[in-house]
PDB file of N, CA, C and O in Angstrom:
ATOM      1  N   MET A   1       0.842  -1.168   0.006  1.00  0.00           N
ATOM      2  CA  MET A   1       0.008   0.031   0.027  1.00  0.00           C
ATOM      3  C   MET A   1       0.847   1.217  -0.035  1.00  0.00           C
ATOM      4  O   MET A   1       1.810   1.284   0.728  1.00  0.00           O
ATOM      5  N   SER A   2       0.603   2.144  -0.834  1.00  0.00           N
ATOM      6  CA  SER A   2       1.432   3.412  -0.959  1.00  0.00           C
ATOM      7  C   SER A   2       1.129   4.373   0.107  1.00  0.00           C
ATOM      8  O   SER A   2       0.087   4.261   0.753  1.00  0.00           O
ATOM      9  N   MET A   3       1.973   5.307   0.331  1.00  0.00           N
ATOM     10  CA  MET A   3       1.811   6.314   1.400  1.00  0.00           C
ATOM     11  C   MET A   3       0.495   7.147   1.065  1.00  0.00           C
ATOM     12  O   MET A   3      -0.242   7.527   1.974  1.00  0.00           O
ATOM     13  N   THR A   4       0.242   7.403  -0.211  1.00  0.00           N
ATOM     14  CA  THR A   4      -0.916   8.174  -0.584  1.00  0.00           C
ATOM     15  C   THR A   4      -2.244   7.421  -0.169  1.00  0.00           C
ATOM     16  O   THR A   4      -3.214   8.036   0.273  1.00  0.00           O
ATOM     17  N   ASP A   5      -2.223   6.100  -0.334  1.00  0.00           N
ATOM     18  CA  ASP A   5      -3.346   5.264   0.000  1.00  0.00           C
ATOM     19  C   ASP A   5      -3.583   5.258   1.499  1.00  0.00           C
ATOM     20  O   ASP A   5      -4.724   5.236   1.962  1.00  0.00           O
ATOM     21  N   LEU A   6      -2.434   5.279   2.291  1.00  0.00           N
ATOM     22  CA  LEU A   6      -2.457   5.324   3.700  1.00  0.00           C
ATOM     23  C   LEU A   6      -3.103   6.658   4.170  1.00  0.00           C
ATOM     24  O   LEU A   6      -3.909   6.684   5.101  1.00  0.00           O
ATOM     25  N   ILE A   7      -2.741   7.682   3.536  1.00  0.00           N
ATOM     26  CA  ILE A   7      -3.212   8.982   3.928  1.00  0.00           C
ATOM     27  C   ILE A   7      -4.720   9.110   3.567  1.00  0.00           C
ATOM     28  O   ILE A   7      -5.498   9.683   4.330  1.00  0.00           O
ATOM     29  N   ALA A   8      -5.113   8.563   2.385  1.00  0.00           N
ATOM     30  CA  ALA A   8      -6.434   8.593   1.941  1.00  0.00           C
ATOM     31  C   ALA A   8      -7.317   7.749   2.888  1.00  0.00           C
ATOM     32  O   ALA A   8      -8.485   8.103   3.052  1.00  0.00           O
ATOM     33  N   ARG A   9      -6.882   6.760   3.461  1.00  0.00           N
ATOM     34  CA  ARG A   9      -7.625   5.871   4.383  1.00  0.00           C
ATOM     35  C   ARG A   9      -7.652   6.378   5.785  1.00  0.00           C
ATOM     36  O   ARG A   9      -8.357   5.839   6.638  1.00  0.00           O
ATOM     37  N   SER A  10      -6.879   7.428   6.041  1.00  0.00           N
ATOM     38  CA  SER A  10      -6.860   7.852   7.490  1.00  0.00           C
ATOM     39  C   SER A  10      -8.246   8.494   7.825  1.00  0.00           C
ATOM     40  O   SER A  10      -9.050   8.833   6.956  1.00  0.00           O
ATOM     41  N   THR A  11      -8.441   8.626   9.131  1.00  0.00           N
ATOM     42  CA  THR A  11      -9.753   9.162   9.602  1.00  0.00           C
ATOM     43  C   THR A  11     -10.078  10.543   9.091  1.00  0.00           C
ATOM     44  O   THR A  11     -11.243  10.922   8.972  1.00  0.00           O
ATOM     45  N   LEU A  12      -9.010  11.309   8.783  1.00  0.00           N
ATOM     46  CA  LEU A  12      -9.188  12.632   8.239  1.00  0.00           C
ATOM     47  C   LEU A  12     -10.030  12.687   6.963  1.00  0.00           C
ATOM     48  O   LEU A  12     -10.784  13.632   6.730  1.00  0.00           O
ATOM     49  N   PHE A  13      -9.870  11.603   6.117  1.00  0.00           N
ATOM     50  CA  PHE A  13     -10.587  11.494   4.823  1.00  0.00           C
ATOM     51  C   PHE A  13     -11.658  10.504   4.810  1.00  0.00           C
ATOM     52  O   PHE A  13     -12.154  10.176   3.732  1.00  0.00           O
ATOM     53  N   SER A  14     -12.069   9.989   5.930  1.00  0.00           N
ATOM     54  CA  SER A  14     -13.049   8.868   5.892  1.00  0.00           C
ATOM     55  C   SER A  14     -14.377   9.339   5.387  1.00  0.00           C
ATOM     56  O   SER A  14     -15.152   8.519   4.896  1.00  0.00           O
ATOM     57  N   ASN A  15     -14.690  10.608   5.475  1.00  0.00           N
ATOM     58  CA  ASN A  15     -15.984  11.122   5.030  1.00  0.00           C
ATOM     59  C   ASN A  15     -15.913  11.751   3.723  1.00  0.00           C
ATOM     60  O   ASN A  15     -16.930  12.293   3.289  1.00  0.00           O
ATOM     61  N   THR A  16     -14.773  11.750   2.994  1.00  0.00           N
ATOM     62  CA  THR A  16     -14.662  12.354   1.738  1.00  0.00           C
ATOM     63  C   THR A  16     -15.246  11.537   0.623  1.00  0.00           C
ATOM     64  O   THR A  16     -14.963  10.345   0.505  1.00  0.00           O
ATOM     65  N   LYS A  17     -16.054  12.159  -0.192  1.00  0.00           N
ATOM     66  CA  LYS A  17     -16.636  11.358  -1.310  1.00  0.00           C
ATOM     67  C   LYS A  17     -15.555  11.302  -2.452  1.00  0.00           C
ATOM     68  O   LYS A  17     -14.938  12.330  -2.733  1.00  0.00           O
ATOM     69  N   ARG A  18     -15.333  10.222  -3.060  1.00  0.00           N
ATOM     70  CA  ARG A  18     -14.261  10.025  -4.041  1.00  0.00           C
ATOM     71  C   ARG A  18     -14.583  10.962  -5.282  1.00  0.00           C
ATOM     72  O   ARG A  18     -13.688  11.592  -5.845  1.00  0.00           O
ATOM     73  N   SER A  19     -15.815  11.013  -5.647  1.00  0.00           N
ATOM     74  CA  SER A  19     -16.179  11.743  -6.903  1.00  0.00           C
ATOM     75  C   SER A  19     -16.292  13.232  -6.754  1.00  0.00           C
ATOM     76  O   SER A  19     -16.473  13.975  -7.719  1.00  0.00           O
ATOM     77  N   ASN A  20     -16.180  13.646  -5.507  1.00  0.00           N
ATOM     78  CA  ASN A  20     -16.350  15.069  -5.231  1.00  0.00           C
ATOM     79  C   ASN A  20     -15.182  15.686  -4.399  1.00  0.00           C
ATOM     80  O   ASN A  20     -15.269  15.833  -3.180  1.00  0.00           O
ATOM     81  N   LEU A  21     -14.071  16.045  -5.139  1.00  0.00           N
ATOM     82  CA  LEU A  21     -12.918  16.587  -4.452  1.00  0.00           C
ATOM     83  C   LEU A  21     -13.204  18.080  -4.037  1.00  0.00           C
ATOM     84  O   LEU A  21     -13.388  18.971  -4.866  1.00  0.00           O
ATOM     85  N   SER A  22     -13.223  18.258  -2.724  1.00  0.00           N
ATOM     86  CA  SER A  22     -13.553  19.568  -2.138  1.00  0.00           C
ATOM     87  C   SER A  22     -12.179  20.220  -1.760  1.00  0.00           C
ATOM     88  O   SER A  22     -11.149  19.570  -1.579  1.00  0.00           O
ATOM     89  N   ARG A  23     -12.281  21.530  -1.666  1.00  0.00           N
ATOM     90  CA  ARG A  23     -11.101  22.274  -1.185  1.00  0.00           C
ATOM     91  C   ARG A  23     -10.641  21.756   0.135  1.00  0.00           C
ATOM     92  O   ARG A  23      -9.442  21.661   0.397  1.00  0.00           O
ATOM     93  N   GLY A  24     -11.574  21.424   0.957  1.00  0.00           N
ATOM     94  CA  GLY A  24     -11.227  20.897   2.266  1.00  0.00           C
ATOM     95  C   GLY A  24     -10.428  19.594   2.253  1.00  0.00           C
ATOM     96  O   GLY A  24      -9.509  19.372   3.041  1.00  0.00           O
ATOM     97  N   SER A  25     -10.837  18.754   1.311  1.00  0.00           N
ATOM     98  CA  SER A  25     -10.079  17.446   1.277  1.00  0.00           C
ATOM     99  C   SER A  25      -8.697  17.715   0.653  1.00  0.00           C
ATOM    100  O   SER A  25      -7.714  17.110   1.082  1.00  0.00           O
ATOM    101  N   LEU A  26      -8.602  18.584  -0.320  1.00  0.00           N
ATOM    102  CA  LEU A  26      -7.235  18.864  -0.852  1.00  0.00           C
ATOM    103  C   LEU A  26      -6.414  19.615   0.153  1.00  0.00           C
ATOM    104  O   LEU A  26      -5.205  19.397   0.224  1.00  0.00           O
ATOM    105  N   LEU A  27      -7.000  20.482   0.928  1.00  0.00           N
ATOM    106  CA  LEU A  27      -6.223  21.147   2.027  1.00  0.00           C
ATOM    107  C   LEU A  27      -5.809  20.123   3.052  1.00  0.00           C
ATOM    108  O   LEU A  27      -4.667  20.172   3.509  1.00  0.00           O
ATOM    109  N   GLY A  28      -6.623  19.241   3.425  1.00  0.00           N
ATOM    110  CA  GLY A  28      -6.288  18.119   4.353  1.00  0.00           C
ATOM    111  C   GLY A  28      -5.192  17.280   3.826  1.00  0.00           C
ATOM    112  O   GLY A  28      -4.297  16.918   4.590  1.00  0.00           O
ATOM    113  N   LEU A  29      -5.191  16.940   2.569  1.00  0.00           N
ATOM    114  CA  LEU A  29      -4.115  16.229   1.945  1.00  0.00           C
ATOM    115  C   LEU A  29      -2.827  16.961   1.996  1.00  0.00           C
ATOM    116  O   LEU A  29      -1.788  16.377   2.303  1.00  0.00           O
ATOM    117  N   TRP A  30      -2.865  18.245   1.698  1.00  0.00           N
ATOM    118  CA  TRP A  30      -1.618  19.077   1.745  1.00  0.00           C
ATOM    119  C   TRP A  30      -1.113  19.124   3.192  1.00  0.00           C
ATOM    120  O   TRP A  30       0.088  18.999   3.431  1.00  0.00           O
ATOM    121  N   ARG A  31      -1.990  19.297   4.120  1.00  0.00           N
ATOM    122  CA  ARG A  31      -1.621  19.295   5.605  1.00  0.00           C
ATOM    123  C   ARG A  31      -1.019  17.964   6.041  1.00  0.00           C
ATOM    124  O   ARG A  31      -0.030  17.937   6.773  1.00  0.00           O
ATOM    125  N   SER A  32      -1.616  16.857   5.592  1.00  0.00           N
ATOM    126  CA  SER A  32      -1.042  15.605   5.937  1.00  0.00           C
ATOM    127  C   SER A  32       0.402  15.344   5.379  1.00  0.00           C
ATOM    128  O   SER A  32       1.300  14.827   6.043  1.00  0.00           O
ATOM    129  N   ARG A  33       0.513  15.757   4.101  1.00  0.00           N
ATOM    130  CA  ARG A  33       1.896  15.673   3.477  1.00  0.00           C
ATOM    131  C   ARG A  33       2.840  16.537   4.124  1.00  0.00           C
ATOM    132  O   ARG A  33       4.006  16.169   4.268  1.00  0.00           O
ATOM    133  N   ARG A  34       2.414  17.722   4.549  1.00  0.00           N
ATOM    134  CA  ARG A  34       3.410  18.612   5.309  1.00  0.00           C
ATOM    135  C   ARG A  34       3.807  18.118   6.657  1.00  0.00           C
ATOM    136  O   ARG A  34       4.940  18.291   7.105  1.00  0.00           O
ATOM    137  N   ALA A  35       2.836  17.489   7.308  1.00  0.00           N
ATOM    138  CA  ALA A  35       3.057  16.905   8.610  1.00  0.00           C
ATOM    139  C   ALA A  35       4.008  15.646   8.474  1.00  0.00           C
ATOM    140  O   ALA A  35       4.870  15.391   9.315  1.00  0.00           O
ATOM    141  N   LEU A  36       3.790  14.916   7.394  1.00  0.00           N
ATOM    142  CA  LEU A  36       4.683  13.762   7.117  1.00  0.00           C
ATOM    143  C   LEU A  36       6.136  14.191   6.895  1.00  0.00           C
ATOM    144  O   LEU A  36       7.058  13.514   7.349  1.00  0.00           O
ATOM    145  N   ALA A  37       6.329  15.255   6.233  1.00  0.00           N
ATOM    146  CA  ALA A  37       7.636  15.796   5.964  1.00  0.00           C
ATOM    147  C   ALA A  37       8.334  16.190   7.265  1.00  0.00           C
ATOM    148  O   ALA A  37       9.564  16.170   7.324  1.00  0.00           O
ATOM    149  N   GLN A  38       7.603  16.536   8.282  1.00  0.00           N
ATOM    150  CA  GLN A  38       8.235  17.024   9.530  1.00  0.00           C
ATOM    151  C   GLN A  38       8.544  15.868  10.513  1.00  0.00           C
ATOM    152  O   GLN A  38       9.207  16.070  11.531  1.00  0.00           O
ATOM    153  N   LEU A  39       8.073  14.713  10.202  1.00  0.00           N
ATOM    154  CA  LEU A  39       8.352  13.595  11.192  1.00  0.00           C
ATOM    155  C   LEU A  39       9.868  13.224  11.229  1.00  0.00           C
ATOM    156  O   LEU A  39      10.558  13.222  10.210  1.00  0.00           O
ATOM    157  N   ASP A  40      10.288  12.943  12.332  1.00  0.00           N
ATOM    158  CA  ASP A  40      11.743  12.519  12.527  1.00  0.00           C
ATOM    159  C   ASP A  40      11.890  11.038  12.281  1.00  0.00           C
ATOM    160  O   ASP A  40      10.903  10.338  12.054  1.00  0.00           O
ATOM    161  N   HIS A  41      13.077  10.573  12.323  1.00  0.00           N
ATOM    162  CA  HIS A  41      13.358   9.172  11.982  1.00  0.00           C
ATOM    163  C   HIS A  41      12.596   8.226  12.889  1.00  0.00           C
ATOM    164  O   HIS A  41      12.061   7.228  12.408  1.00  0.00           O
ATOM    165  N   ALA A  42      12.533   8.476  14.069  1.00  0.00           N
ATOM    166  CA  ALA A  42      11.874   7.617  15.082  1.00  0.00           C
ATOM    167  C   ALA A  42      10.364   7.531  14.809  1.00  0.00           C
ATOM    168  O   ALA A  42       9.760   6.461  14.886  1.00  0.00           O
ATOM    169  N   ALA A  43       9.793   8.659  14.498  1.00  0.00           N
ATOM    170  CA  ALA A  43       8.341   8.673  14.186  1.00  0.00           C
ATOM    171  C   ALA A  43       8.085   7.952  12.935  1.00  0.00           C
ATOM    172  O   ALA A  43       7.120   7.189  12.877  1.00  0.00           O
ATOM    173  N   LEU A  44       8.903   8.132  11.875  1.00  0.00           N
ATOM    174  CA  LEU A  44       8.664   7.416  10.663  1.00  0.00           C
ATOM    175  C   LEU A  44       8.829   5.897  10.906  1.00  0.00           C
ATOM    176  O   LEU A  44       8.021   5.109  10.413  1.00  0.00           O
ATOM    177  N   GLU A  45       9.812   5.504  11.621  1.00  0.00           N
ATOM    178  CA  GLU A  45      10.026   4.090  11.987  1.00  0.00           C
ATOM    179  C   GLU A  45       8.761   3.569  12.666  1.00  0.00           C
ATOM    180  O   GLU A  45       8.355   2.447  12.364  1.00  0.00           O
ATOM    181  N   ASP A  46       8.141   4.281  13.524  1.00  0.00           N
ATOM    182  CA  ASP A  46       6.919   3.882  14.275  1.00  0.00           C
ATOM    183  C   ASP A  46       5.779   3.559  13.341  1.00  0.00           C
ATOM    184  O   ASP A  46       4.981   2.659  13.600  1.00  0.00           O
ATOM    185  N   ILE A  47       5.702   4.360  12.165  1.00  0.00           N
ATOM    186  CA  ILE A  47       4.563   4.106  11.320  1.00  0.00           C
ATOM    187  C   ILE A  47       5.025   3.250  10.079  1.00  0.00           C
ATOM    188  O   ILE A  47       4.293   3.060   9.108  1.00  0.00           O
ATOM    189  N   GLY A  48       6.271   2.763  10.193  1.00  0.00           N
ATOM    190  CA  GLY A  48       6.795   1.889   9.064  1.00  0.00           C
ATOM    191  C   GLY A  48       6.948   2.500   7.753  1.00  0.00           C
ATOM    192  O   GLY A  48       6.619   1.902   6.729  1.00  0.00           O
ATOM    193  N   VAL A  49       7.448   3.698   7.754  1.00  0.00           N
ATOM    194  CA  VAL A  49       7.749   4.451   6.507  1.00  0.00           C
ATOM    195  C   VAL A  49       9.193   4.821   6.483  1.00  0.00           C
ATOM    196  O   VAL A  49       9.716   5.270   7.503  1.00  0.00           O
ATOM    197  N   SER A  50       9.821   4.672   5.459  1.00  0.00           N
ATOM    198  CA  SER A  50      11.247   5.078   5.304  1.00  0.00           C
ATOM    199  C   SER A  50      11.294   6.572   4.965  1.00  0.00           C
ATOM    200  O   SER A  50      10.335   7.140   4.443  1.00  0.00           O
ATOM    201  N   ALA A  51      12.444   7.190   5.278  1.00  0.00           N
ATOM    202  CA  ALA A  51      12.659   8.607   5.018  1.00  0.00           C
ATOM    203  C   ALA A  51      12.459   8.934   3.599  1.00  0.00           C
ATOM    204  O   ALA A  51      11.882   9.975   3.286  1.00  0.00           O
ATOM    205  N   GLN A  52      12.936   8.044   2.659  1.00  0.00           N
ATOM    206  CA  GLN A  52      12.793   8.210   1.288  1.00  0.00           C
ATOM    207  C   GLN A  52      11.325   8.177   0.856  1.00  0.00           C
ATOM    208  O   GLN A  52      10.905   8.994   0.037  1.00  0.00           O
ATOM    209  N   GLU A  53      10.548   7.248   1.395  1.00  0.00           N
ATOM    210  CA  GLU A  53       9.168   7.148   1.052  1.00  0.00           C
ATOM    211  C   GLU A  53       8.394   8.418   1.577  1.00  0.00           C
ATOM    212  O   GLU A  53       7.571   8.966   0.844  1.00  0.00           O
ATOM    213  N   ALA A  54       8.630   8.839   2.720  1.00  0.00           N
ATOM    214  CA  ALA A  54       8.095  10.016   3.266  1.00  0.00           C
ATOM    215  C   ALA A  54       8.385  11.209   2.477  1.00  0.00           C
ATOM    216  O   ALA A  54       7.478  11.994   2.200  1.00  0.00           O
ATOM    217  N   HIS A  55       9.632  11.405   2.082  1.00  0.00           N
ATOM    218  CA  HIS A  55      10.059  12.540   1.213  1.00  0.00           C
ATOM    219  C   HIS A  55       9.339  12.585  -0.075  1.00  0.00           C
ATOM    220  O   HIS A  55       8.883  13.631  -0.537  1.00  0.00           O
ATOM    221  N   ARG A  56       9.238  11.316  -0.703  1.00  0.00           N
ATOM    222  CA  ARG A  56       8.591  11.242  -2.105  1.00  0.00           C
ATOM    223  C   ARG A  56       7.085  11.584  -1.993  1.00  0.00           C
ATOM    224  O   ARG A  56       6.500  12.206  -2.880  1.00  0.00           O
ATOM    225  N   GLU A  57       6.463  11.133  -0.822  1.00  0.00           N
ATOM    226  CA  GLU A  57       5.027  11.465  -0.609  1.00  0.00           C
ATOM    227  C   GLU A  57       4.817  12.898  -0.391  1.00  0.00           C
ATOM    228  O   GLU A  57       3.922  13.522  -0.961  1.00  0.00           O
ATOM    229  N   ALA A  58       5.678  13.437   0.467  1.00  0.00           N
ATOM    230  CA  ALA A  58       5.564  14.872   0.962  1.00  0.00           C
ATOM    231  C   ALA A  58       5.828  15.852  -0.279  1.00  0.00           C
ATOM    232  O   ALA A  58       5.324  16.975  -0.302  1.00  0.00           O
ATOM    233  N   SER A  59       6.615  15.387  -1.273  1.00  0.00           N
ATOM    234  CA  SER A  59       6.987  16.264  -2.345  1.00  0.00           C
ATOM    235  C   SER A  59       5.949  16.216  -3.445  1.00  0.00           C
ATOM    236  O   SER A  59       6.073  16.990  -4.394  1.00  0.00           O
ATOM    237  N   ARG A  60       4.934  15.367  -3.394  1.00  0.00           N
ATOM    238  CA  ARG A  60       3.928  15.320  -4.486  1.00  0.00           C
ATOM    239  C   ARG A  60       3.092  16.614  -4.399  1.00  0.00           C
ATOM    240  O   ARG A  60       2.826  17.203  -3.352  1.00  0.00           O
ATOM    241  N   PRO A  61       2.698  16.990  -5.692  1.00  0.00           N
ATOM    242  CA  PRO A  61       1.973  18.267  -5.763  1.00  0.00           C
ATOM    243  C   PRO A  61       0.532  18.097  -5.342  1.00  0.00           C
ATOM    244  O   PRO A  61       0.031  16.973  -5.359  1.00  0.00           O
ATOM    245  N   ILE A  62      -0.137  19.124  -4.976  1.00  0.00           N
ATOM    246  CA  ILE A  62      -1.417  19.067  -4.373  1.00  0.00           C
ATOM    247  C   ILE A  62      -2.449  18.308  -5.287  1.00  0.00           C
ATOM    248  O   ILE A  62      -3.318  17.576  -4.813  1.00  0.00           O
ATOM    249  N   TRP A  63      -2.297  18.522  -6.544  1.00  0.00           N
ATOM    250  CA  TRP A  63      -3.203  17.879  -7.519  1.00  0.00           C
ATOM    251  C   TRP A  63      -2.947  16.457  -7.777  1.00  0.00           C
ATOM    252  O   TRP A  63      -3.693  15.836  -8.534  1.00  0.00           O
ATOM    253  N   ASP A  64      -1.932  15.891  -7.194  1.00  0.00           N
ATOM    254  CA  ASP A  64      -1.630  14.486  -7.343  1.00  0.00           C
ATOM    255  C   ASP A  64      -2.308  13.796  -6.143  1.00  0.00           C
ATOM    256  O   ASP A  64      -1.711  13.577  -5.088  1.00  0.00           O
ATOM    257  N   VAL A  65      -3.544  13.479  -6.364  1.00  0.00           N
ATOM    258  CA  VAL A  65      -4.410  12.817  -5.301  1.00  0.00           C
ATOM    259  C   VAL A  65      -4.359  11.356  -5.352  1.00  0.00           C
ATOM    260  O   VAL A  65      -3.934  10.778  -6.352  1.00  0.00           O
ATOM    261  N   PRO A  66      -4.792  10.713  -4.274  1.00  0.00           N
ATOM    262  CA  PRO A  66      -4.816   9.310  -4.327  1.00  0.00           C
ATOM    263  C   PRO A  66      -5.718   8.765  -5.483  1.00  0.00           C
ATOM    264  O   PRO A  66      -6.731   9.370  -5.833  1.00  0.00           O
ATOM    265  N   ALA A  67      -5.306   7.594  -6.059  1.00  0.00           N
ATOM    266  CA  ALA A  67      -5.903   6.992  -7.188  1.00  0.00           C
ATOM    267  C   ALA A  67      -7.461   6.766  -6.826  1.00  0.00           C
ATOM    268  O   ALA A  67      -8.337   6.980  -7.663  1.00  0.00           O
ATOM    269  N   THR A  68      -7.722   6.349  -5.606  1.00  0.00           N
ATOM    270  CA  THR A  68      -9.084   5.992  -5.189  1.00  0.00           C
ATOM    271  C   THR A  68     -10.024   7.288  -5.169  1.00  0.00           C
ATOM    272  O   THR A  68     -11.249   7.167  -5.179  1.00  0.00           O
ATOM    273  N   TRP A  69      -9.425   8.463  -5.141  1.00  0.00           N
ATOM    274  CA  TRP A  69     -10.221   9.640  -5.204  1.00  0.00           C
ATOM    275  C   TRP A  69     -10.678   9.936  -6.772  1.00  0.00           C
ATOM    276  O   TRP A  69     -11.648  10.650  -7.027  1.00  0.00           O
ATOM    277  N   LYS A  70      -9.968   9.382  -7.660  1.00  0.00           N
ATOM    278  CA  LYS A  70     -10.301   9.604  -9.104  1.00  0.00           C
ATOM    279  C   LYS A  70     -11.349   8.652  -9.677  1.00  0.00           C
ATOM    280  O   LYS A  70     -11.821   8.818 -10.801  1.00  0.00           O
ATOM    281  N   ASP A  71     -11.700   7.644  -8.862  1.00  0.00           N
ATOM    282  CA  ASP A  71     -12.641   6.555  -9.388  1.00  0.00           C
ATOM    283  C   ASP A  71     -14.052   7.163  -9.324  1.00  0.00           C
ATOM    284  O   ASP A  71     -15.025   6.504  -9.690  1.00  0.00           O
TER     285      ASP A  71
END
């Protein structure tokens, strides 16, 4: 499972309709990616994510949403 999928399945996005991307859901995605970028090595290890995976996910543009949102 990709980091984007993990973020999409988080409780923050549990009420988001896939076919209706709102500004709020995009803002939430941006905030989640920003928070991911700020995690230290120990926190990343706790959630099972490498620093490289976290950097790659945090660097994605806001319009690059999880595939499940596009269905």
